C-alpha beads as a LAMMPS data file, in Angstrom:
LAMMPS data file: protein, C-alpha beads

459 atoms
458 bonds

1 atom types
1 bond types

-500.0 500.0 xlo xhi
-500.0 500.0 ylo yhi
-500.0 500.0 zlo zhi

Masses

1 110.0

Atoms # bond

1 1 1 0.000 0.000 0.000
2 1 1 3.000 2.378 -0.319
3 1 1 1.455 4.123 -3.329
4 1 1 -1.743 5.011 -1.473
5 1 1 0.188 6.601 1.388
6 1 1 2.090 8.785 -1.018
7 1 1 -1.150 9.927 -2.649
8 1 1 -2.633 10.930 0.718
9 1 1 0.380 13.111 1.561
10 1 1 0.186 14.963 -1.736
11 1 1 -3.599 15.359 -1.744
12 1 1 -3.939 18.449 0.446
13 1 1 -2.303 20.652 -2.162
14 1 1 -4.333 19.412 -5.116
15 1 1 -7.908 19.042 -3.876
16 1 1 -9.215 21.327 -6.626
17 1 1 -6.641 20.647 -9.309
18 1 1 -5.669 18.016 -11.836
19 1 1 -3.915 15.131 -10.109
20 1 1 -2.264 12.617 -12.425
21 1 1 -2.596 11.636 -16.054
22 1 1 -4.488 8.489 -16.948
23 1 1 -3.444 5.769 -19.321
24 1 1 -5.987 3.581 -21.064
25 1 1 -4.112 0.303 -20.529
26 1 1 -0.969 0.055 -18.403
27 1 1 -0.628 -3.556 -17.249
28 1 1 -0.629 -5.634 -20.397
29 1 1 -0.036 -8.808 -18.371
30 1 1 -3.326 -8.412 -16.467
31 1 1 -6.528 -8.979 -18.407
32 1 1 -9.994 -10.381 -17.825
33 1 1 -10.880 -13.632 -19.570
34 1 1 -14.395 -15.072 -19.646
35 1 1 -14.645 -17.974 -17.213
36 1 1 -18.377 -18.787 -17.114
37 1 1 -21.849 -17.324 -17.421
38 1 1 -25.293 -18.465 -16.289
39 1 1 -28.781 -17.195 -15.488
40 1 1 -31.475 -18.170 -13.012
41 1 1 -35.054 -17.089 -12.451
42 1 1 -38.657 -17.759 -13.383
43 1 1 -41.385 -16.401 -15.592
44 1 1 -42.105 -13.120 -13.849
45 1 1 -38.818 -11.235 -13.710
46 1 1 -35.824 -11.593 -11.376
47 1 1 -33.352 -8.822 -10.553
48 1 1 -29.975 -9.138 -8.821
49 1 1 -28.942 -5.969 -6.983
50 1 1 -25.732 -6.893 -5.139
51 1 1 -23.172 -9.640 -4.571
52 1 1 -20.783 -10.326 -1.663
53 1 1 -18.075 -12.878 -0.917
54 1 1 -18.486 -15.711 1.586
55 1 1 -15.211 -17.580 1.402
56 1 1 -15.130 -19.098 -2.062
57 1 1 -18.893 -18.724 -2.425
58 1 1 -20.898 -15.736 -3.675
59 1 1 -23.968 -14.336 -1.927
60 1 1 -26.413 -12.598 -4.278
61 1 1 -29.466 -10.563 -3.252
62 1 1 -32.234 -8.822 -5.132
63 1 1 -35.942 -9.237 -5.716
64 1 1 -38.222 -11.456 -7.746
65 1 1 -41.678 -11.433 -9.275
66 1 1 -41.433 -15.132 -10.116
67 1 1 -41.395 -16.706 -6.660
68 1 1 -42.434 -16.049 -3.092
69 1 1 -45.460 -14.900 -1.133
70 1 1 -46.409 -11.679 -2.898
71 1 1 -45.942 -9.355 -5.843
72 1 1 -42.235 -8.741 -5.233
73 1 1 -40.238 -10.771 -2.741
74 1 1 -36.633 -10.316 -1.646
75 1 1 -34.270 -13.170 -2.398
76 1 1 -30.873 -14.435 -1.352
77 1 1 -28.924 -16.911 -3.475
78 1 1 -25.735 -18.740 -2.496
79 1 1 -23.536 -19.761 -5.423
80 1 1 -20.460 -21.969 -5.085
81 1 1 -19.652 -21.983 -8.792
82 1 1 -21.253 -25.381 -9.309
83 1 1 -24.600 -25.292 -7.500
84 1 1 -26.875 -22.426 -6.494
85 1 1 -29.542 -22.285 -3.778
86 1 1 -32.197 -19.552 -3.912
87 1 1 -34.406 -18.494 -0.990
88 1 1 -37.131 -15.855 -0.965
89 1 1 -38.584 -13.995 1.988
90 1 1 -41.506 -11.626 2.111
91 1 1 -45.180 -10.993 2.738
92 1 1 -48.163 -10.800 0.404
93 1 1 -47.022 -7.322 -0.612
94 1 1 -43.664 -5.996 -1.864
95 1 1 -40.144 -6.540 -0.562
96 1 1 -36.955 -5.529 -2.368
97 1 1 -33.384 -6.275 -1.287
98 1 1 -30.844 -3.719 -2.512
99 1 1 -27.543 -4.455 -0.753
100 1 1 -25.669 -7.160 1.155
101 1 1 -22.487 -7.575 3.151
102 1 1 -21.085 -10.733 4.762
103 1 1 -19.444 -10.924 8.188
104 1 1 -18.422 -14.371 9.395
105 1 1 -21.231 -16.782 8.523
106 1 1 -23.969 -14.148 8.351
107 1 1 -25.225 -12.065 5.457
108 1 1 -26.689 -8.670 6.346
109 1 1 -29.299 -7.633 3.804
110 1 1 -31.096 -4.297 3.519
111 1 1 -33.979 -3.018 1.446
112 1 1 -37.563 -1.933 1.783
113 1 1 -40.766 -3.697 2.777
114 1 1 -44.446 -2.929 2.283
115 1 1 -46.362 -4.799 4.949
116 1 1 -49.432 -4.839 7.154
117 1 1 -48.611 -3.881 10.690
118 1 1 -49.968 -0.679 12.257
119 1 1 -49.384 2.184 12.082
120 1 1 -47.419 1.653 8.882
121 1 1 -49.907 -0.346 6.830
122 1 1 -49.246 -0.209 3.100
123 1 1 -46.183 2.014 3.415
124 1 1 -42.652 1.203 2.335
125 1 1 -40.375 0.849 5.360
126 1 1 -36.686 0.110 5.842
127 1 1 -35.749 -3.470 6.528
128 1 1 -32.523 -4.968 7.858
129 1 1 -32.237 -8.761 7.746
130 1 1 -29.651 -11.193 9.064
131 1 1 -29.341 -14.459 7.145
132 1 1 -27.598 -17.449 8.710
133 1 1 -25.511 -18.798 5.826
134 1 1 -24.659 -22.084 7.556
135 1 1 -28.258 -23.018 8.346
136 1 1 -29.964 -21.110 5.513
137 1 1 -32.514 -19.235 7.590
138 1 1 -33.445 -15.758 8.741
139 1 1 -31.997 -15.172 12.195
140 1 1 -32.943 -11.503 12.542
141 1 1 -35.280 -9.021 10.882
142 1 1 -36.194 -5.417 11.668
143 1 1 -38.548 -3.013 9.957
144 1 1 -38.090 0.712 10.628
145 1 1 -40.544 3.330 9.387
146 1 1 -42.305 6.642 9.827
147 1 1 -46.074 6.992 9.732
148 1 1 -46.163 9.635 6.995
149 1 1 -47.484 9.881 3.470
150 1 1 -46.268 9.175 0.822
151 1 1 -43.566 7.353 2.781
152 1 1 -40.710 6.085 0.685
153 1 1 -38.457 4.804 3.454
154 1 1 -35.891 2.306 2.277
155 1 1 -32.339 1.085 2.937
156 1 1 -29.984 1.084 -0.030
157 1 1 -26.516 0.375 1.412
158 1 1 -24.925 -1.638 4.228
159 1 1 -21.433 -2.186 5.661
160 1 1 -20.464 -4.161 8.755
161 1 1 -17.769 -5.770 10.886
162 1 1 -17.841 -7.986 13.977
163 1 1 -19.042 -5.076 16.140
164 1 1 -21.503 -2.978 14.153
165 1 1 -23.768 -2.942 11.116
166 1 1 -24.075 0.430 9.350
167 1 1 -27.139 1.075 7.184
168 1 1 -28.185 4.111 5.173
169 1 1 -30.888 5.097 2.752
170 1 1 -33.970 7.270 2.289
171 1 1 -36.016 8.532 5.228
172 1 1 -39.305 10.470 5.398
173 1 1 -39.398 10.719 1.617
174 1 1 -36.670 13.364 1.302
175 1 1 -34.099 12.971 4.085
176 1 1 -31.300 10.510 4.699
177 1 1 -30.684 8.278 7.694
178 1 1 -27.935 6.364 9.447
179 1 1 -28.877 3.259 11.415
180 1 1 -26.327 1.343 13.490
181 1 1 -26.985 -2.135 14.856
182 1 1 -24.889 -4.190 17.266
183 1 1 -23.608 -7.127 15.230
184 1 1 -23.636 -9.861 17.932
185 1 1 -27.129 -9.026 19.255
186 1 1 -28.698 -7.455 16.142
187 1 1 -30.088 -4.712 18.399
188 1 1 -30.551 -1.217 17.014
189 1 1 -28.195 1.051 18.981
190 1 1 -28.527 4.314 17.040
191 1 1 -30.844 5.863 14.451
192 1 1 -30.214 9.383 13.174
193 1 1 -31.721 11.583 10.498
194 1 1 -29.212 13.244 8.172
195 1 1 -29.731 16.563 6.407
196 1 1 -27.060 17.098 3.776
197 1 1 -28.123 20.654 3.016
198 1 1 -31.863 21.195 3.020
199 1 1 -32.838 19.492 -0.227
200 1 1 -33.748 15.907 -1.077
201 1 1 -30.920 13.555 -0.069
202 1 1 -30.819 9.898 -1.092
203 1 1 -27.787 7.896 0.121
204 1 1 -26.975 4.832 -1.960
205 1 1 -23.477 3.920 -0.688
206 1 1 -21.656 3.454 2.616
207 1 1 -18.209 2.407 3.816
208 1 1 -16.016 2.859 6.872
209 1 1 -12.556 2.615 8.342
210 1 1 -11.622 2.282 12.028
211 1 1 -8.969 4.191 13.984
212 1 1 -8.772 3.155 17.621
213 1 1 -12.355 3.059 18.888
214 1 1 -13.681 5.491 16.268
215 1 1 -15.510 4.447 13.126
216 1 1 -15.120 6.906 10.268
217 1 1 -18.245 6.327 8.207
218 1 1 -18.513 7.662 4.656
219 1 1 -21.971 7.978 3.099
220 1 1 -22.565 8.865 -0.550
221 1 1 -25.491 9.404 -2.863
222 1 1 -27.439 12.186 -4.560
223 1 1 -28.686 15.570 -3.373
224 1 1 -30.773 18.376 -4.845
225 1 1 -29.063 20.985 -2.672
226 1 1 -27.355 23.881 -4.500
227 1 1 -27.034 22.170 -7.850
228 1 1 -24.121 23.085 -10.092
229 1 1 -24.190 24.690 -13.480
230 1 1 -26.883 26.631 -15.302
231 1 1 -29.276 23.660 -15.486
232 1 1 -28.091 21.368 -12.727
233 1 1 -30.488 18.640 -11.655
234 1 1 -29.036 16.469 -8.913
235 1 1 -25.456 16.281 -7.688
236 1 1 -23.349 13.639 -6.013
237 1 1 -22.541 14.040 -2.327
238 1 1 -20.186 12.508 0.207
239 1 1 -20.404 12.940 3.986
240 1 1 -18.339 11.708 6.901
241 1 1 -19.873 10.763 10.253
242 1 1 -17.781 9.493 13.164
243 1 1 -19.155 6.926 15.616
244 1 1 -17.471 6.224 18.961
245 1 1 -19.782 3.434 20.094
246 1 1 -22.228 5.870 21.679
247 1 1 -22.947 8.837 19.445
248 1 1 -22.670 9.864 15.806
249 1 1 -20.867 13.146 15.061
250 1 1 -20.795 15.028 11.762
251 1 1 -17.363 15.826 10.318
252 1 1 -17.780 17.117 6.778
253 1 1 -19.906 16.940 3.678
254 1 1 -19.198 17.911 0.082
255 1 1 -20.988 17.862 -3.211
256 1 1 -19.645 17.507 -6.713
257 1 1 -21.117 17.214 -10.151
258 1 1 -21.949 18.864 -13.443
259 1 1 -25.022 20.375 -15.073
260 1 1 -26.242 16.800 -15.665
261 1 1 -27.518 14.406 -12.965
262 1 1 -24.592 13.015 -10.950
263 1 1 -24.477 10.416 -8.201
264 1 1 -22.372 8.154 -6.010
265 1 1 -23.524 4.529 -6.134
266 1 1 -20.770 2.566 -4.364
267 1 1 -17.943 3.117 -1.832
268 1 1 -14.923 0.952 -1.048
269 1 1 -12.073 1.802 1.313
270 1 1 -8.733 1.016 -0.348
271 1 1 -6.679 1.974 2.733
272 1 1 -7.484 3.270 6.209
273 1 1 -7.276 6.847 4.924
274 1 1 -8.387 6.559 1.292
275 1 1 -11.616 5.388 -0.318
276 1 1 -12.865 4.892 -3.855
277 1 1 -16.302 5.756 -5.174
278 1 1 -18.186 4.674 -8.258
279 1 1 -21.104 6.429 -9.883
280 1 1 -22.230 8.759 -12.667
281 1 1 -20.690 12.059 -13.690
282 1 1 -22.098 14.052 -16.641
283 1 1 -23.855 10.901 -17.896
284 1 1 -20.575 8.992 -17.772
285 1 1 -19.534 6.210 -15.468
286 1 1 -16.702 7.263 -13.199
287 1 1 -14.409 5.996 -10.437
288 1 1 -12.916 8.557 -8.055
289 1 1 -10.598 8.552 -5.043
290 1 1 -10.913 10.684 -1.899
291 1 1 -9.309 10.939 1.532
292 1 1 -11.172 10.513 4.832
293 1 1 -10.646 14.253 5.380
294 1 1 -12.729 15.064 2.307
295 1 1 -9.837 15.693 -0.058
296 1 1 -10.152 14.803 -3.736
297 1 1 -7.315 12.713 -5.152
298 1 1 -8.174 11.726 -8.718
299 1 1 -10.937 10.310 -10.892
300 1 1 -11.452 8.725 -14.282
301 1 1 -14.544 8.634 -16.495
302 1 1 -15.668 6.394 -19.341
303 1 1 -16.122 8.621 -22.383
304 1 1 -17.817 7.049 -25.387
305 1 1 -17.437 8.424 -28.928
306 1 1 -20.818 10.185 -28.824
307 1 1 -21.551 12.524 -25.920
308 1 1 -25.240 11.671 -26.289
309 1 1 -24.665 8.133 -25.059
310 1 1 -24.788 7.400 -21.358
311 1 1 -22.997 5.090 -18.957
312 1 1 -22.972 4.501 -15.204
313 1 1 -20.934 2.551 -12.655
314 1 1 -23.273 0.815 -10.215
315 1 1 -20.842 -1.162 -8.041
316 1 1 -17.140 -1.386 -7.173
317 1 1 -15.084 -4.000 -5.301
318 1 1 -11.494 -3.973 -3.996
319 1 1 -9.298 -7.033 -3.311
320 1 1 -6.147 -5.267 -2.080
321 1 1 -4.462 -5.187 -5.490
322 1 1 -7.098 -4.211 -8.012
323 1 1 -10.470 -2.530 -8.061
324 1 1 -13.289 -3.910 -10.203
325 1 1 -16.125 -1.643 -11.343
326 1 1 -19.312 -2.758 -13.085
327 1 1 -22.250 -0.961 -14.614
328 1 1 -24.022 -0.519 -17.919
329 1 1 -24.025 1.780 -20.926
330 1 1 -26.173 2.704 -23.904
331 1 1 -24.152 3.093 -27.062
332 1 1 -25.230 0.747 -29.839
333 1 1 -28.980 1.065 -30.611
334 1 1 -29.064 -2.490 -31.950
335 1 1 -27.848 -3.792 -28.597
336 1 1 -29.763 -1.328 -26.387
337 1 1 -28.064 -1.388 -22.955
338 1 1 -24.987 -3.524 -22.320
339 1 1 -22.913 -4.343 -19.256
340 1 1 -19.358 -3.116 -18.905
341 1 1 -16.681 -4.098 -16.399
342 1 1 -13.472 -2.228 -15.567
343 1 1 -10.349 -3.537 -13.852
344 1 1 -8.294 -0.754 -12.243
345 1 1 -4.911 -0.972 -10.500
346 1 1 -3.964 0.482 -7.105
347 1 1 -2.775 3.699 -8.772
348 1 1 -6.234 4.319 -10.226
349 1 1 -5.168 3.408 -13.763
350 1 1 -7.288 1.290 -16.086
351 1 1 -5.926 -2.202 -16.661
352 1 1 -8.642 -3.858 -18.740
353 1 1 -12.279 -3.431 -19.756
354 1 1 -14.923 -5.808 -21.043
355 1 1 -18.399 -5.360 -22.467
356 1 1 -21.066 -8.015 -21.984
357 1 1 -24.525 -8.223 -23.506
358 1 1 -26.915 -9.430 -26.157
359 1 1 -29.739 -8.056 -28.264
360 1 1 -31.812 -6.727 -25.358
361 1 1 -31.211 -4.648 -22.243
362 1 1 -28.487 -5.985 -19.954
363 1 1 -27.584 -4.259 -16.692
364 1 1 -24.950 -5.022 -14.055
365 1 1 -25.811 -4.047 -10.477
366 1 1 -23.179 -5.821 -8.378
367 1 1 -19.538 -6.875 -8.578
368 1 1 -17.290 -8.944 -6.290
369 1 1 -13.545 -9.368 -6.699
370 1 1 -11.323 -12.116 -5.292
371 1 1 -9.212 -14.146 -7.734
372 1 1 -12.038 -13.680 -10.243
373 1 1 -14.348 -10.841 -11.203
374 1 1 -17.963 -11.871 -10.562
375 1 1 -20.708 -9.614 -11.920
376 1 1 -24.466 -9.954 -11.355
377 1 1 -27.444 -8.162 -12.803
378 1 1 -30.384 -8.730 -15.136
379 1 1 -30.511 -10.023 -18.705
380 1 1 -32.958 -11.476 -21.203
381 1 1 -30.482 -13.535 -23.202
382 1 1 -27.906 -16.283 -22.759
383 1 1 -25.223 -16.702 -23.846
384 1 1 -24.182 -13.069 -24.080
385 1 1 -21.324 -11.684 -26.133
386 1 1 -18.066 -10.475 -24.573
387 1 1 -16.519 -7.543 -26.444
388 1 1 -14.340 -4.465 -25.999
389 1 1 -16.511 -1.467 -25.101
390 1 1 -15.742 1.596 -27.283
391 1 1 -14.724 4.186 -24.688
392 1 1 -11.641 5.994 -23.489
393 1 1 -10.899 6.319 -19.781
394 1 1 -10.211 10.009 -19.213
395 1 1 -9.018 11.983 -16.261
396 1 1 -11.734 14.052 -14.595
397 1 1 -10.941 17.761 -14.331
398 1 1 -11.931 19.355 -11.019
399 1 1 -12.938 23.000 -10.638
400 1 1 -14.235 24.966 -7.656
401 1 1 -17.902 25.881 -7.483
402 1 1 -18.547 29.018 -9.546
403 1 1 -15.478 28.709 -11.770
404 1 1 -15.879 28.729 -15.584
405 1 1 -16.713 25.389 -17.163
406 1 1 -13.545 23.759 -18.574
407 1 1 -13.313 23.447 -22.315
408 1 1 -12.395 19.773 -22.271
409 1 1 -14.831 17.490 -20.442
410 1 1 -15.277 15.390 -18.432
411 1 1 -15.149 17.719 -15.464
412 1 1 -16.789 18.215 -12.104
413 1 1 -17.467 21.140 -9.797
414 1 1 -16.416 20.593 -6.214
415 1 1 -17.711 22.434 -3.142
416 1 1 -17.959 22.109 0.631
417 1 1 -21.465 21.833 2.110
418 1 1 -20.466 21.032 5.676
419 1 1 -22.203 24.184 6.962
420 1 1 -25.806 22.956 6.686
421 1 1 -24.892 19.297 7.208
422 1 1 -26.639 18.017 10.354
423 1 1 -27.162 14.784 12.290
424 1 1 -30.227 14.786 14.535
425 1 1 -32.448 12.454 16.528
426 1 1 -35.851 11.583 15.128
427 1 1 -38.842 9.451 16.014
428 1 1 -39.446 6.181 14.230
429 1 1 -41.390 2.957 14.496
430 1 1 -39.374 -0.213 14.935
431 1 1 -40.855 -3.671 14.503
432 1 1 -39.331 -7.113 14.705
433 1 1 -40.969 -9.668 12.488
434 1 1 -39.864 -12.684 10.517
435 1 1 -41.547 -12.787 7.113
436 1 1 -41.892 -16.309 5.733
437 1 1 -39.014 -17.643 3.662
438 1 1 -38.764 -20.654 1.412
439 1 1 -36.336 -22.525 -0.803
440 1 1 -37.116 -22.020 -4.487
441 1 1 -36.309 -24.011 -7.610
442 1 1 -35.428 -21.511 -10.328
443 1 1 -34.929 -22.294 -13.982
444 1 1 -31.307 -22.077 -15.074
445 1 1 -29.903 -20.732 -18.343
446 1 1 -33.256 -20.017 -19.972
447 1 1 -34.061 -16.361 -19.233
448 1 1 -37.662 -15.149 -19.511
449 1 1 -38.874 -11.592 -18.779
450 1 1 -35.544 -10.740 -17.201
451 1 1 -33.475 -13.213 -15.195
452 1 1 -30.494 -12.847 -12.902
453 1 1 -27.194 -13.329 -14.691
454 1 1 -23.850 -14.289 -13.167
455 1 1 -20.734 -13.837 -15.290
456 1 1 -17.218 -14.597 -14.100
457 1 1 -13.871 -13.469 -15.473
458 1 1 -10.441 -14.702 -14.483
459 1 1 -7.642 -12.130 -14.113

Bonds

1 1 1 2
2 1 2 3
3 1 3 4
4 1 4 5
5 1 5 6
6 1 6 7
7 1 7 8
8 1 8 9
9 1 9 10
10 1 10 11
11 1 11 12
12 1 12 13
13 1 13 14
14 1 14 15
15 1 15 16
16 1 16 17
17 1 17 18
18 1 18 19
19 1 19 20
20 1 20 21
21 1 21 22
22 1 22 23
23 1 23 24
24 1 24 25
25 1 25 26
26 1 26 27
27 1 27 28
28 1 28 29
29 1 29 30
30 1 30 31
31 1 31 32
32 1 32 33
33 1 33 34
34 1 34 35
35 1 35 36
36 1 36 37
37 1 37 38
38 1 38 39
39 1 39 40
40 1 40 41
41 1 41 42
42 1 42 43
43 1 43 44
44 1 44 45
45 1 45 46
46 1 46 47
47 1 47 48
48 1 48 49
49 1 49 50
50 1 50 51
51 1 51 52
52 1 52 53
53 1 53 54
54 1 54 55
55 1 55 56
56 1 56 57
57 1 57 58
58 1 58 59
59 1 59 60
60 1 60 61
61 1 61 62
62 1 62 63
63 1 63 64
64 1 64 65
65 1 65 66
66 1 66 67
67 1 67 68
68 1 68 69
69 1 69 70
70 1 70 71
71 1 71 72
72 1 72 73
73 1 73 74
74 1 74 75
75 1 75 76
76 1 76 77
77 1 77 78
78 1 78 79
79 1 79 80
80 1 80 81
81 1 81 82
82 1 82 83
83 1 83 84
84 1 84 85
85 1 85 86
86 1 86 87
87 1 87 88
88 1 88 89
89 1 89 90
90 1 90 91
91 1 91 92
92 1 92 93
93 1 93 94
94 1 94 95
95 1 95 96
96 1 96 97
97 1 97 98
98 1 98 99
99 1 99 100
100 1 100 101
101 1 101 102
102 1 102 103
103 1 103 104
104 1 104 105
105 1 105 106
106 1 106 107
107 1 107 108
108 1 108 109
109 1 109 110
110 1 110 111
111 1 111 112
112 1 112 113
113 1 113 114
114 1 114 115
115 1 115 116
116 1 116 117
117 1 117 118
118 1 118 119
119 1 119 120
120 1 120 121
121 1 121 122
122 1 122 123
123 1 123 124
124 1 124 125
125 1 125 126
126 1 126 127
127 1 127 128
128 1 128 129
129 1 129 130
130 1 130 131
131 1 131 132
132 1 132 133
133 1 133 134
134 1 134 135
135 1 135 136
136 1 136 137
137 1 137 138
138 1 138 139
139 1 139 140
140 1 140 141
141 1 141 142
142 1 142 143
143 1 143 144
144 1 144 145
145 1 145 146
146 1 146 147
147 1 147 148
148 1 148 149
149 1 149 150
150 1 150 151
151 1 151 152
152 1 152 153
153 1 153 154
154 1 154 155
155 1 155 156
156 1 156 157
157 1 157 158
158 1 158 159
159 1 159 160
160 1 160 161
161 1 161 162
162 1 162 163
163 1 163 164
164 1 164 165
165 1 165 166
166 1 166 167
167 1 167 168
168 1 168 169
169 1 169 170
170 1 170 171
171 1 171 172
172 1 172 173
173 1 173 174
174 1 174 175
175 1 175 176
176 1 176 177
177 1 177 178
178 1 178 179
179 1 179 180
180 1 180 181
181 1 181 182
182 1 182 183
183 1 183 184
184 1 184 185
185 1 185 186
186 1 186 187
187 1 187 188
188 1 188 189
189 1 189 190
190 1 190 191
191 1 191 192
192 1 192 193
193 1 193 194
194 1 194 195
195 1 195 196
196 1 196 197
197 1 197 198
198 1 198 199
199 1 199 200
200 1 200 201
201 1 201 202
202 1 202 203
203 1 203 204
204 1 204 205
205 1 205 206
206 1 206 207
207 1 207 208
208 1 208 209
209 1 209 210
210 1 210 211
211 1 211 212
212 1 212 213
213 1 213 214
214 1 214 215
215 1 215 216
216 1 216 217
217 1 217 218
218 1 218 219
219 1 219 220
220 1 220 221
221 1 221 222
222 1 222 223
223 1 223 224
224 1 224 225
225 1 225 226
226 1 226 227
227 1 227 228
228 1 228 229
229 1 229 230
230 1 230 231
231 1 231 232
232 1 232 233
233 1 233 234
234 1 234 235
235 1 235 236
236 1 236 237
237 1 237 238
238 1 238 239
239 1 239 240
240 1 240 241
241 1 241 242
242 1 242 243
243 1 243 244
244 1 244 245
245 1 245 246
246 1 246 247
247 1 247 248
248 1 248 249
249 1 249 250
250 1 250 251
251 1 251 252
252 1 252 253
253 1 253 254
254 1 254 255
255 1 255 256
256 1 256 257
257 1 257 258
258 1 258 259
259 1 259 260
260 1 260 261
261 1 261 262
262 1 262 263
263 1 263 264
264 1 264 265
265 1 265 266
266 1 266 267
267 1 267 268
268 1 268 269
269 1 269 270
270 1 270 271
271 1 271 272
272 1 272 273
273 1 273 274
274 1 274 275
275 1 275 276
276 1 276 277
277 1 277 278
278 1 278 279
279 1 279 280
280 1 280 281
281 1 281 282
282 1 282 283
283 1 283 284
284 1 284 285
285 1 285 286
286 1 286 287
287 1 287 288
288 1 288 289
289 1 289 290
290 1 290 291
291 1 291 292
292 1 292 293
293 1 293 294
294 1 294 295
295 1 295 296
296 1 296 297
297 1 297 298
298 1 298 299
299 1 299 300
300 1 300 301
301 1 301 302
302 1 302 303
303 1 303 304
304 1 304 305
305 1 305 306
306 1 306 307
307 1 307 308
308 1 308 309
309 1 309 310
310 1 310 311
311 1 311 312
312 1 312 313
313 1 313 314
314 1 314 315
315 1 315 316
316 1 316 317
317 1 317 318
318 1 318 319
319 1 319 320
320 1 320 321
321 1 321 322
322 1 322 323
323 1 323 324
324 1 324 325
325 1 325 326
326 1 326 327
327 1 327 328
328 1 328 329
329 1 329 330
330 1 330 331
331 1 331 332
332 1 332 333
333 1 333 334
334 1 334 335
335 1 335 336
336 1 336 337
337 1 337 338
338 1 338 339
339 1 339 340
340 1 340 341
341 1 341 342
342 1 342 343
343 1 343 344
344 1 344 345
345 1 345 346
346 1 346 347
347 1 347 348
348 1 348 349
349 1 349 350
350 1 350 351
351 1 351 352
352 1 352 353
353 1 353 354
354 1 354 355
355 1 355 356
356 1 356 357
357 1 357 358
358 1 358 359
359 1 359 360
360 1 360 361
361 1 361 362
362 1 362 363
363 1 363 364
364 1 364 365
365 1 365 366
366 1 366 367
367 1 367 368
368 1 368 369
369 1 369 370
370 1 370 371
371 1 371 372
372 1 372 373
373 1 373 374
374 1 374 375
375 1 375 376
376 1 376 377
377 1 377 378
378 1 378 379
379 1 379 380
380 1 380 381
381 1 381 382
382 1 382 383
383 1 383 384
384 1 384 385
385 1 385 386
386 1 386 387
387 1 387 388
388 1 388 389
389 1 389 390
390 1 390 391
391 1 391 392
392 1 392 393
393 1 393 394
394 1 394 395
395 1 395 396
396 1 396 397
397 1 397 398
398 1 398 399
399 1 399 400
400 1 400 401
401 1 401 402
402 1 402 403
403 1 403 404
404 1 404 405
405 1 405 406
406 1 406 407
407 1 407 408
408 1 408 409
409 1 409 410
410 1 410 411
411 1 411 412
412 1 412 413
413 1 413 414
414 1 414 415
415 1 415 416
416 1 416 417
417 1 417 418
418 1 418 419
419 1 419 420
420 1 420 421
421 1 421 422
422 1 422 423
423 1 423 424
424 1 424 425
425 1 425 426
426 1 426 427
427 1 427 428
428 1 428 429
429 1 429 430
430 1 430 431
431 1 431 432
432 1 432 433
433 1 433 434
434 1 434 435
435 1 435 436
436 1 436 437
437 1 437 438
438 1 438 439
439 1 439 440
440 1 440 441
441 1 441 442
442 1 442 443
443 1 443 444
444 1 444 445
445 1 445 446
446 1 446 447
447 1 447 448
448 1 448 449
449 1 449 450
450 1 450 451
451 1 451 452
452 1 452 453
453 1 453 454
454 1 454 455
455 1 455 456
456 1 456 457
457 1 457 458
458 1 458 459
């Protein structure tokens, strides 16, 4: 990790300036090679949202309209590369799982639930579930909500260790929240409302590092506060909250973006003081690096030949040597949307890139990286084609808020919003319930109406 330490030392003098030049391919000896691909699902539509590592196995979560007790049910699938077991859990209404992390032999799953217990009947609420991977059963489940209309509470990101589970997402339709649970007991120890600046804030990513007894939690997502540019819509935000085991304390918040919608979708710490983010910048997928003090280090964006075409990074994963990023792009009208996967070295330089897709829409929502790159999402075809996506990986130019727009995109404005950033207590309804779960028998390798795909690449 010597390179990362050097970057952190330099960063304070270049927060709002160009950092280093990017190369398109720098490690010719490292490349992704297709290892395997498969699909599973039923007749009603099945959508993978995230994947995590459990030893040599992969844990996949999402939601299904093909199986379960209601319209949409959450699912968890455990894949060992040879066999796959799929379980659904939910009520007669809708449940969606959006994120998962694995600690020991437990998977912690978050999402939203529409259920029938007062006073939250028929409203979407946050859920946090603990799945026992050894015994294949729910061993903990909490629903957290607010009795308001229209109520769009939901959890979109989770991170955990042996002590705490950190959850974030949307609260009271327009605010953000941070929930912290005690890992051994699964008890909720803290719930706080977050205001990133007075607008609508939707966190979709979370990560943390630990120094002594302090957890430095980084939350990212989208905000409508003080949009950039003459026609800005929504901007990306990052915020740091410290947790000492008792209370959560705000440290800083910043926003960045362009005149187009921008967002952070995924966060991975690559050292104790440096983290990477994936997301969308000016309708382009991007991967950026920041310090825990809120300093910008560098970023790269996928720029396709036509500026009218869009791309986004939905998930990133770090294995200590490389970072894998996955998402989807729209470039070739005949192919509609296709998946793309990036492999990036510890210096933030692109090593290899692969496209994956068929004749219909294909989207990647999750990526896991060990000795292989595993990508999950939704597809309507199998087999899909592996190809070289037609983009260049360009350095992102950074300018302070209010400065003239650079002549050569991609670029991003960068500004501090720590002034209005607040962490406050709020009332909520907490319920413990165990929705029914059951083992399902999906159909493999015959996608209908959208099935989960799993594609693996060796490196």
